[in-house]
C-alpha positions as CSV (number, residue, x, y, z in Angstrom):
1,M,80.6,124.2,99.4
2,F,83.9,122.7,100.5
3,A,82.1,119.2,100.4
4,L,80.9,119.7,96.9
5,I,84.5,120.7,95.8
6,L,85.7,117.5,97.3
7,L,83.1,115.4,95.7
8,V,83.8,116.8,92.3
9,A,87.5,116.2,92.7
10,F,86.8,112.6,94.0
11,V,84.5,111.8,91.0
12,G,86.9,113.6,88.6
13,H,89.8,111.4,89.9
14,L,87.8,108.2,89.5
15,L,86.9,109.1,85.9
16,F,90.3,110.3,85.1
17,S,91.7,107.0,86.4
18,F,89.2,105.0,84.3
19,M,89.9,106.9,81.1
20,F,93.6,107.0,81.5
21,A,93.8,103.2,82.2
22,R,91.8,102.8,78.9
23,R,94.2,105.0,77.1
24,L,97.4,103.3,78.6
25,S,96.0,99.8,77.8
26,R,95.6,101.0,74.0
27,T,98.9,102.9,73.7
28,A,101.0,100.4,75.6
29,P,99.4,97.0,75.2
30,H,102.7,95.2,76.2
31,W,102.5,96.6,79.8
32,S,101.1,94.5,82.5
33,R,97.7,95.1,83.8
34,V,99.1,96.0,87.4
35,R,101.4,98.7,85.9
36,V,98.6,100.4,83.8
37,I,96.2,100.3,86.9
38,A,98.8,101.7,89.4
39,L,100.0,104.4,86.9
40,A,96.5,105.5,86.0
41,A,95.4,105.9,89.7
42,L,98.7,107.7,90.7
43,P,98.6,111.3,89.4
44,L,96.3,113.0,91.9
45,P,97.5,111.1,95.1
46,L,101.1,111.9,94.1
47,I,100.3,115.7,94.0
48,I,98.5,115.4,97.5
49,W,101.5,113.5,98.9
50,G,104.0,116.0,97.6
51,L,102.0,118.9,99.1
52,C,101.6,116.9,102.4
53,G,105.4,116.4,102.6
54,W,106.1,119.9,101.9
55,A,103.7,121.1,104.6
56,A,105.0,118.5,107.2
57,L,108.6,119.6,106.2
58,R,107.7,123.3,106.9
59,A,106.0,122.5,110.3
60,A,108.9,120.2,111.4
61,T,111.7,122.7,110.6
62,A,109.7,125.7,112.0
63,S,111.3,127.7,114.8
64,P,109.4,127.8,118.2
65,V,108.6,131.5,117.4
66,Q,106.9,130.6,114.3
67,C,104.7,128.0,116.0
68,L,102.6,130.0,118.2
69,I,100.1,127.7,120.3
70,D,99.9,124.4,118.4
71,D,100.1,125.5,114.8
72,C,102.8,123.3,113.8
73,G,101.3,120.2,115.6
74,M,98.0,120.9,113.7
75,T,99.8,121.2,110.5
76,L,101.5,117.8,111.0
77,V,98.1,116.1,111.9
78,A,96.3,117.7,108.9
79,S,99.1,116.7,106.5
80,T,99.0,113.1,108.0
81,Y,95.2,113.0,107.6
82,A,95.5,114.3,104.0
83,A,98.2,111.8,103.2
84,L,96.0,108.9,104.4
85,T,93.0,110.3,102.5
86,A,95.3,110.3,99.4
87,L,96.1,106.6,100.1
88,V,92.4,105.8,100.1
89,L,91.8,107.9,97.0
90,F,94.7,105.8,95.2
91,V,93.1,102.5,96.2
92,L,89.7,103.6,94.9
93,G,91.4,104.9,91.9
94,C,92.9,101.5,91.3
95,G,89.5,100.0,91.6
96,A,88.2,102.4,88.9
97,A,91.1,101.8,86.6
98,A,90.6,98.0,87.1
99,L,87.2,98.3,85.7
100,A,88.6,99.7,82.4
101,P,88.3,97.2,79.6
102,R,91.7,95.9,78.5
103,S,92.1,96.3,74.8
104,K,94.2,94.2,72.6
105,G,97.0,95.6,70.7
106,K,97.1,95.4,66.9
107,A,99.6,92.6,67.0
108,Q,97.7,90.6,69.7
109,A,94.4,91.0,67.8
110,A,96.1,89.9,64.5
111,D,97.6,86.7,66.4
112,A,94.2,86.0,67.9
113,R,92.5,86.2,64.5
114,S,95.1,83.8,62.9
115,D,94.8,81.4,65.7
116,S,91.1,81.2,65.4
117,E,91.4,80.4,61.5
């Protein structure tokens, strides 16, 4: 069941990155392609990195009484693993966003039409 939830989140992130890149390229045609791709792929990994940082901070500042056997060490390893997974998710999201077609703005389309005439 957990693998299915991860698969749905993964596919959802890729679709979101693709659709968000299309929307950004239409609403902000003056932005560079790299900016659009990076911004489209960033939301979910940013949330994951924030949660990983919070968990790592809680584990690093816990007292020895709060860390029983190796709870804090396992939390740090798990947050590091999740942060690296979010990095992979960001890279794959950039790939999905790069596949989004770049639409021309109204001004660019008008210039292209006047140049061809």
